[in-house]
N, C-alpha and C positions, 0 to 999 in steps of 0.2 A: 360435650366437650369433647369436638376432634380429635387433638389432640395436647396434651400438657407439652410434648417436649417436643426438639425435632431428633427425625437419625442419625443425626452426629452429633450428640450431646451428653448422655449419657457415659458417667463413669464410674472409678467404686464408689468417691462419696455417695453416687445415688442408690449404694445394693440397702435392701430393701425396703426401696419409697416404691410403690404402686401406681404408674406411672400408663398412662393414653400415646399409642404412638400409629399414624397414621403413615402411608405411601405406596410402593408401588412393589410386587412381590420379584425381588433380583435373581436369587436364584432359589430352589426347591430341595430339597433329599429326605427320603425316612432310613429311620437307623431301625433294623426289625422296625415290630409290632406295637411298639409303645410310643416312639419318640418320630415328629419328626421340622425337620430345622428346617427355616425360612431367615434371608436375610433381605431387611425389609426395608428400602433407598426411597429415601428422599433428596435435594439437594444439599442439604447439609452434610450424607455421607448414611452409614447405613448399618443396621445396630440385629444381631442375630437374634429373631422371639423362639421360644421352643415350646413346639404343645405335644403335653403327654398323656396317652387315652385312659393311662390311671384318673388324672386329674376331671376331666369329660370325656363320656365317649362322643355325645355330638358334637364338643367342638370339633374334636379329632376327628370325624368322620366329614365334618369339611373340610380341616386343613389339608384331608390328603386330598381330595378334589380343586387343592388351588393348582396354579400356574403362571407362570412367567409372568410379568405385567399386568395380573391383574389387583386390584387396589383392594386397600382391604386398610380393618380399625381393629389395633390391637390394645386389650385393658393386662397387665401385667405385674410383676413384681420383680424389679431389677435386683439381679441374684452375680455375683462373684463369678467367673467360670472356673471349674475343675482345674487344677495343675497342670501343667502341661496339654492345657487349653488354650488360652489366650491363643488370640491372634494378632501380632504383630502390628501387621497393615491394617490397622483397619482402629480407628484414635479410640473406637469405643472395641475392642479387642477383649477389654477383661472382665466385661458383663455379656451375658445376657437379660432378655426379657422371659419369664416363664409365665407363658399368658393364659386368661383366668376367665377374658371373652373376648370371642371374632364375630365383624362384622365385613361382608362383605358388600365393598362400598359398589364394588363397576367391576366387571367379568372384560376380563383383554381375549381378542381373538390374537390364532398364532402369529408373530411379530414377522413381518419379511428379511430380518437378520437381527443380530444378538445386539444388545446391548452396551454390552463391553464385552474386550477378550471376543475370537474369533478372528474370523482376515473381516476385511472393510468390506463393505459392498462397495457394487459404482455411482460413482456420485448423482448417474439418474434417480437413479433408485432413491437414496438417501435425502434427495430434497422434493422428489415425491411426497414422500413423509420424513417432510420434516419435524413433525409433532416427538416421531423416534428420535432424527436423528439429532435434535434436543435434550435428551435425555441422557447420550453419553457423556459422562465425566470429562472427556476432554473439551467439547462445543460447553458445557455448562462452563468447565472455568475460562471459556476464553469471552464467554458472552461477560460473566461477574467482572475479569480484566477490565472487559470494556464502560462495565459502570461503574467501576472505582478509579478509572483514568479520569470519565468525563468529572465528576465528582471532585478530580484533584484542578482539573483545569476549575472548575469551577472557584473553587475552592481558591486559588492564587487569586485569577483575576479579582473576583469579589475581595479580595483583601488589598488590592490597590486599583480600589472606585474605579473597574471599569464596571460599563452598565449593561444588564445582560437584555438585546433589544430584537423583538423581531421583526422578519422582515415582513410582504407580501409571497406567497405561493404563486399566485395568478397573477403577470406583471405585461410586460409586454414587450412582444419578441424583436433582439437587439442582437442580430444573432453577428457574433466577431468574432468563434474559436467553432467548435460543436456544436453540429445541429442542433434547435430548442428541439425541444416537448411540447407540442402546441396542442390545449384544449380549445376546441370551438366554446363559442358564447351561445347562448339560445335565447337572449334577449338583442343582441348586434349580430344578427344575423349576417353572415359572411365575414365576421372577426373572431377574431383567435386572440385570446391569453399566451403567454407562455410558463414550463413551468420554469424558473431560474436555473441557471448554471454556476450562478456564484449570485452573494449578494455584493456584488461590489458597486452597482450602483447606487443603491438604496446606504450604502452604508459610508458614499461620502458625500451624498447628502445631508444623513445624518451627520457628520462633519461642522457641514455648509447650518447646521440646524444651532450648536451652539452643545452637541455633545459631548464630549473631545476624547472620550475614551468608551468603546463597544468594544463588546464582544458577542459573539453568541454560537452556541450548537446549531450548525445550519444545514438546513438539508436542501441537496443541488442533486439536478435531472442533464443529461448529456446522450443526445441521441448518438453515440459513437459506436467504431467496433471495440468490440471490450478483449480478456485478455486476463491471465487469472490474478492481476492487481489494479482490475479497472469493471466497476458498474456501473449501470447505466440510473441508478439513485444512487445518489452516495453521502457522507456526511460527511462538513470542514469543522474545523474550527476556527470562526470567523475574525478578525481582529480590527480594527483599525483608530489612529491618537493623533489628534490633531496638533498641532504648536512641534514638529519633532524633525529631524532629521533621520537619516539611515540609522546611524551607530544607535537611537535612540529606539529602535525596533528591532534591531538585533541583541542590545542588552538586553532588552524586557522580552523573550522569549530566550533566550541565553538560559535565564532565570527559571523561566515556565520547563522547558526542558530538563534542568536539574531538579527543581521536586518535583515532576511528575516521575522520573526515574525513580529519584530516593523514594516518592509513596510508594510505587505502583510497583518497583522490582526489587527494591532497596540496590540499587548502584550507586556512584556516585558521578556525576561525573563534572569535569574541572571547568569553570568557566571563565573566562572569555572560550567559546568555541575558536578554531581556527580558522581562518578566512585567508581565501582564493580564490582568485582571480579567474571569469570566464576561459580568458585567453591560458591561461597558466594550466589550467587544469585539461583541457581540450588537447594541449600541446603534450602533458606530459602523461594523461591515459586515457584517452582520446573522448571521453568524455564528458557532459558537465553536470553526471552524477554519481565518479566514481565510490568506488567502493574501497577505500584505505584500509582496510583491517589488513592489507599485505600491499606489498611494494610492486616489483614485477614496471616501470614506468617503462614511454616509450621512446626510445633513442632514437635521433634524425641522423639518418649517411646521408641523403643527399646529394651531397657537397665530394663527399667520395663516389659514391654512384653516379656522380656526373662527368670523372674523368679514370677508370675503369674502364673495361674492355665488354662489362655484360653489355650485350643490345638494349637490352631488358630493361633496365636501369638509368641508360646514356638516354633515351628515348624520354624514358617520363622524367629524368631530370630535363631534359633539353625543351621540353614542352610544359615547363612548371608546374609540373604533379612534383609529388614527394614520396621519399625513399625512408621507410618507418621501419622499425624491429621490437621485439622484444626479447631477450633474455628470458629461456626458461633453466633454472639452474638448477642442475646433477641432469636436466630432461634425455642430453643423446642415448644415454641409457633404457626411458622409459616410453618415448613415443620409436612405433617401430616406420621401417620407409610407407608401407603400406596405406599403415595414420597417416606417417607429410603429408603421400599422394595423392592420398584419395581422398579419406572422412576429414582432414582441416582444410585442407584446398577447398573441398566440399564450403567448407563451414563458414568463410569468408566469404565465396561468393554468392553467398543468401546475404553480403551486405553490399554486393558490387563490385570484389574487388577478382580481377582476372586471373588472379595464383597468387600465389605459398611461394617464398624461396627460401632457402633453409639450408643452415649452416652448424658444423658442430666444430667445437673448441675439444682437439686434439694433441697433444704436443707443445701445446701452444704456438698451433697452428688451426689457420682453416680447413677443414674437411668438408664438400661436397662438389657434385656437379657444377658447379657452377667458383667453386674457390679460387679455378686458375686463369679465369677473368681477372683475377684482384692482383695483385705485386707483395711479395712481402711488406713490405715496409704499407701499405694500404689492409690487409691483412692484420695486423701487428695497431693499425689504429684501431679496426671493426673494434679489434677486440679490447683493448684502451677505452674507449672511447665506452662501449654496449655491458665492463666488465666484466668481463669472460673469464672462462679457469676451464680445465680441463674438463671436458662431462659436460660440458655447457650448453645447451641447443641456440642460435639463434633464430628465430623466425624475422620474416621479409615482406612487406607490401608495399609494390610499387603502382602507385593512382593517384590522385586528385588529392587533396588536403583533405576533404569529406570524405570522401570513401577509406582513407589510411586510418579515422579517425575510425570513423564505424567497426573497418573489419575489427581493425588490434582493439578494440577498446572489447568487443564480444569475445573473440578469442583471446585478450586478457582473465577476463570474467571467465567464460569455461576452467582454461586450466587452473587457476585458483582455484577452483571447485575438486577438481581432476583432482589434485596433486595436495589437498588439505591445506592451506596455505597459509587457513584464520581458522580462528573459531568461532566457529559458525554461533555461540552464544555469547560473542562479545558484541558491541558497539563500539561507531566510532559515527562521529556529529558532528557536518562540520558545513559552513558558511561559503556558495561560492556567489560573487558578487563580480557585476559591473560584466553582464549580457549585455549582446547589440541589441540598443533600439528595434532596429528593423532587421531583416532578411529580405534578401532575392527570388521573390518568384520567378525562375526565368518560363515556367509554361505560361502565368498571365502576364510576365510583364511587367510587375511591381512586385513596388516592397510589401511586407504583409509583417506585423505585432509579431513580434520574437514571444513579447509574453502579453501585453492586451491594449487596447491601442490610448487608455489613460497611465503608462510608465512617465514621469517624470525625465530627459533626456541629461543626460548629464550636463552643469554647467559647464568644468572645460570642455565637453566638445561641441558645445553653442555655435560655437564657427564655422560647423561642416554638414548642418543643418539642412542647409540652402545647396554647398557642394558636391559631397561626397557621407552621403545616408549614413551607408553602409558601415561609418567611420564611428560613430557615432554611439554613445552607450548608453543602457537606462539607466538610471538609479536602482538600480532592481535585482532581489538574492535568494537564491535559494537553500532553504535547509536542505540537505544530502544526510540518510543515512542507510552508513550500510548497502552504499550502494542503488539507494532511491533515491526519488528524490519524498522528501516527506510535509513540506511548505513551503508557499513558493509567496512574493511578494515585492513591493516598488514603495518606493515612495509615487505619491499620486502629480500632476498637472492637477493646480489650481488655479492657472491662471485661460480664462477663454480662448487669447491668442496664440500662446503657446499652443493650446486643444486645437486649434485649428492648424495650424502647422504641420501636426500630425499626424489630419487628417488628412491634411495635402499631402505628406508624401505616400497615407494607404491608397490613394486616387478619391476618398471620401470627399468632396465638394460640400461648400458651406451649408449645400440649398441636402442635399443625401444627410448630412450632420444632426442639420436642426430637423429634420425628421426620426430619424434611430435615435437620436440622443438629446435630441433639443431641452429636456424633463434637467438633465444633469448639466448641459451650456446655460439656461438659464440660472440653473442653480448658483453657481461659478459666478456671475456679472453680481449677484446681491456679496456681495461682502466673502470671499472663501479664505477662512486658513491655509498655511499647511499643513499637509498629515501628507499621512503614510500610512502599508497598513501590509497584512498577510493574511493569509488560507492556510494551514493546515490538515493537511487529512489524515481524519479519527479513523476510518477503518483502516490508513494503510501504516497506523501506529499502531495500533491493537495485532496487527499481523506479522507487525515486528518485534512487537515488548511477548509477544508470546512464539516465537519461535516458527510460525508460518508462512508460507511462501504460496497460498490461497485464498485470495483477500473475501472466497465467502465462505472459506471455515471461522469467523468473525463478526459477520453477519447475521443475524437471527435467520432472516427471509430472503435469499440472495435470491437473483435471476440467473440461468445460465449465462452462457457465453452467447445465446442468440437470443438473448437476453427474454425469456421464457423465464416465465414463474410457474415449475412443478407440479406445488402445490396446489395452484388454485384455479391452473389454467390458462391462465392469465399471458398474453391479448388471449380476446375469442374475438366473435365478432356477437351483435348488440342487438337488441331488436326494431326493427320495422319503424316503428313508432317512434324509436329515441332517435332515430336519424333522421325523420322529420319535423320535428322539434327542434330540430340542429338545423335544419335545410341541408341536409350536407346528403347524398347521391354514394352511393362506393359503386366504384367499374371492375372489374377486371384487371389481373394484372397482364399488363402484354407475355403470351411465351414465347418462352428460349432467356 
């Protein structure tokens, strides 16, 4: 038997028992010529084991050759530590094991970084040695929480008559968002499978097939530019229901969020979750995924700017743009002129803004190089509208509605972090509903789907489908947690004629629609029930629940931001024979 107990299990009640432990040498220290102390570690915890030369000189000699990360098995007696020798930082800190037998199971090279403590190495080194990185307690806790979350999800849906059904990994390429990952077929030369960006079409077909409550912990793949909260392969909690409306989905996921947060983090989340419209959050926070752990709403002063004498504001408001701002409470003394004129100006410039105007509230008036362009009455109206007080800093962006949203949303989030305006351990969960069905793509001269082509148009906006598509709202919804999109879904189109109307809006003609989505359209012609669904980003949920801001910290074997696997060296060239079998030739990439 390689172990009778794990390394986090032993307590006072085990004193006097003979036990067998196996694990890694976490730390090693000698005390004189008689004693060697080793903290033995496995994923459950640590136990101090003691080697005494008086007991067995051969064991003592082997123990003195041990080094960190060696794998050993020990047999010994559990003893209480002496008075004043306990370690309150360890769950096993009241006991130790006096070793009677020692077996070296595996010798370790010197690790390139410390498993616990010390300075954290760069991420590339950690990913290259992920087998060591995963031994760190922080990552082991993250992976454990991920397991607990998936089990809680399954428990919740299983108790509500949902069926967990797997969908194919090799499917047809139906590009409607990011680029597909393509898999060449050996038996069908020149043809390719696509790895699923989501199980979207398959789960709709399951609804047509009569499986009215489906869920899946689904692997998905998207060939897109990466960032801290995005990976090329990711996992989502996929859900679909038949004979439901939007409120049925929202209330079901309300219950899931409440259940999971209580089960995994012992946090009570009151339901129903608050709901906001897309237009409301864009006007108030500039983002469709606002962080509502703090206030600082965007305030519009376009009407006041239009009648002021400040040329920049007048020009923007006169050309149909917007002048909008934020009130940084007490910020007048916190942000120097250099930070305002250089740092923050460049920051909003990254989001398309041509500049950043600012005014400080002092003595009930506005102070700034531009304050003179506003009458006393206009100044008082601005102060009142922005709820300004002495010491406040008012920041303004004048540009198109889209640019003011992007720039002020980013600026709001930055200031919220810098000024510690919220508790980073708290959670705020809201719904954002009534997204646009389509958005205009000026470069392509056509409409694009805001979410995907299968969203049901809001019946109240049916009259605009042919006359003014930009006004049509989708019956869609996003779940937002702490400023992150944590889930997204919609009521689906179950009528093939309405589906083709939406395809027409997106310049997908009937012949092309049949070629790309014919199997779904054919299914809809055979008695499709009203259905709706949602997908929750599992990786992102684990990231939020563990307090991380990097999704790679909660995935066992992640890719870098260049979609590379540092551990295995993927992607890599393959043998010419493999390429010949697939009827593929590789050309040199163009230079430059």
